[in-house]
C-alpha positions in Angstrom: 0.0 0.0 0.0 1.5 3.3 -1.0 -1.0 5.5 0.9 -4.0 7.3 -0.4 -3.4 9.0 -3.7 0.3 8.0 -4.0 2.4 5.6 -6.1 5.8 4.4 -5.1 8.5 4.2 -7.7 12.3 3.9 -8.1 14.4 7.0 -7.9 15.5 8.8 -11.1 18.4 11.2 -11.3 16.0 14.0 -12.3 14.4 13.7 -8.9 17.5 14.7 -7.0 16.8 18.4 -6.5 13.3 17.7 -5.3 14.5 15.2 -2.8 17.1 17.5 -1.5 14.6 20.3 -1.1 12.2 17.9 0.7 15.0 16.9 3.1 15.7 20.6 3.8 12.0 21.1 4.5 11.8 18.1 6.8 14.9 18.6 8.9 16.6 21.7 10.4 20.1 22.7 9.3 22.7 20.5 11.0 20.3 17.5 10.8 19.3 17.8 7.1 21.8 16.5 4.6 24.0 18.6 2.3 23.6 17.9 -1.4 26.9 16.0 -1.3 25.8 13.8 1.6 22.4 13.0 0.1 24.0 12.3 -3.3 26.5 10.0 -1.7 23.8 8.0 0.1 21.7 7.7 -3.0 24.6 6.6 -5.3 26.1 4.0 -2.9 26.4 0.4 -4.0 23.3 -1.5 -2.7 21.4 1.8 -2.2 17.6 1.7 -2.3 15.9 5.0 -3.0 12.2 5.0 -3.4 10.0 8.0 -4.3 6.4 8.6 -3.3 4.6 10.5 -6.0 1.1 12.0 -5.8 -1.4 10.7 -8.2 -4.1 13.0 -6.8 -5.5 15.4 -9.5 -7.7 17.4 -7.1 -7.6 21.2 -7.5 -5.7 21.6 -4.2 -3.1 19.0 -5.1 -2.8 20.3 -8.6 -2.0 23.8 -7.3 0.5 22.4 -4.8 2.2 20.5 -7.7 2.2 23.6 -9.9 3.8 25.7 -7.1 6.4 23.0 -6.2 7.1 21.9 -9.8 6.6 18.2 -9.2 4.4 15.5 -7.7 7.0 14.1 -5.2 5.6 13.9 -1.7 8.3 11.9 0.0 11.1 9.4 -0.3 13.2 6.8 1.6 16.9 6.0 1.3 18.3 2.8 2.6 21.3 0.5 2.2 22.0 -3.2 2.3 25.0 -3.7 4.6 26.9 -6.9 4.6 23.9 -8.5 2.9 22.5 -9.5 6.3 21.2 -6.2 7.6 19.9 -3.0 6.2 19.9 0.6 7.3 17.3 3.2 6.6 19.2 6.5 6.1 16.2 8.8 5.9 12.5 8.9 5.5 11.2 12.3 4.4 7.5 13.2 3.8 6.3 16.7 2.9 4.1 18.2 5.7 1.0 18.1 3.5 1.3 14.4 2.9 2.0 13.3 6.5 -0.5 10.9 8.1 -1.6 9.8 4.7 -0.1 6.3 4.7 2.8 7.4 2.4 5.5 6.8 5.1 4.1 3.4 5.9 4.0 2.6 2.2 7.6 3.8 1.6 8.9 1.9 4.6 7.1 -1.3 3.6 8.4 -1.2 0.0 11.9 -0.5 1.3 11.8 -3.4 3.7 10.6 -5.7 0.8 13.6 -4.5 -1.3 16.0 -5.2 1.7 14.5 -8.7 2.1 15.1 -9.4 -1.6 18.7 -8.4 -1.1 19.0 -11.0 1.7 18.7 -8.7 4.7 17.3 -10.3 7.8 17.2 -7.2 10.0 17.0 -3.4 9.5 18.2 -0.5 11.6 17.6 3.2 11.7 18.3 6.2 13.8 15.8 9.0 14.8 16.0 11.9 17.2 14.7 11.1 20.7 12.2 14.1 20.4 10.8 13.1 17.0 7.5 11.8 18.3 5.8 11.4 14.9 8.7 9.3 13.6 8.8 7.2 16.8 5.1 6.5 16.5 5.4 5.4 12.9 8.4 3.2 13.5 6.9 1.6 16.6 3.7 0.9 14.5 5.8 -0.8 11.9 7.4 -3.1 14.5 10.7 -1.3 15.3 12.0 -1.3 18.8 14.4 1.0 20.5 17.7 -0.8 20.8 19.9 1.9 22.4 20.3 5.6 22.9 23.1 7.3 20.8 24.3 10.3 22.9 24.7 13.5 20.9 24.1 11.7 17.6 23.1 15.1 16.2 26.1 16.9 17.5 25.3 20.3 16.1 22.1 20.3 18.2 23.4 18.3 21.2 20.6 15.9 20.5 20.5 12.2 21.2 19.0 9.6 18.9 17.5 6.3 19.3 18.8 3.4 17.3 15.8 1.3 16.4 15.6 -2.0 14.6 13.5 -5.0 13.7 13.8 -8.4 12.1 12.6 -8.7 8.5 
C-alpha cells in the first residue's frame, strides 16, 4: 500500500533536486543533509531509493504541484549492509502528505527490497524528540535498541537506534 493517492517508484536522477529540497524542509540545518551527503547515500552500492509520488488530481493538489514543480511527496533511502542487515538512512515526507499512509508505504516497500537483497534485519536512527517518527516506527514493529548520545552533535541531541527483524 502506498498511501491514499500515491504511487511508489524507483528514484530517477532527475528527482535529486526535489528530494534534497524535501530533506531541507523536513529537517533543520545541521540535521538535514547537504547535497553532497544526500547524493553519496543515493549513489552508494546497494542503495535503495524509493520515491512517493502524488497521483491526486484534485484542484488543491494540482495547485501544490504547480507551485512546487513536481508530484514528489516523500522518499526513503536505505542501504543493504553486509547482505545480512539494512539501514534506513532517511524517510522524508512533505508536511501536506504526512499521516496519509505514504510513510508506511515507503517503509514497507523499502523493507521488501531489503529482504530481496538477503537482509534479515534493519536498523535506523531517529531523534529522541521526533514523536511522529517514533510513533510510525513503533507501529511498523521497530524497537528502541539503544540511545546514541549527541548523535546530532550540532544540536546536542540524542538519537534512538531502532531495529527490527525482517
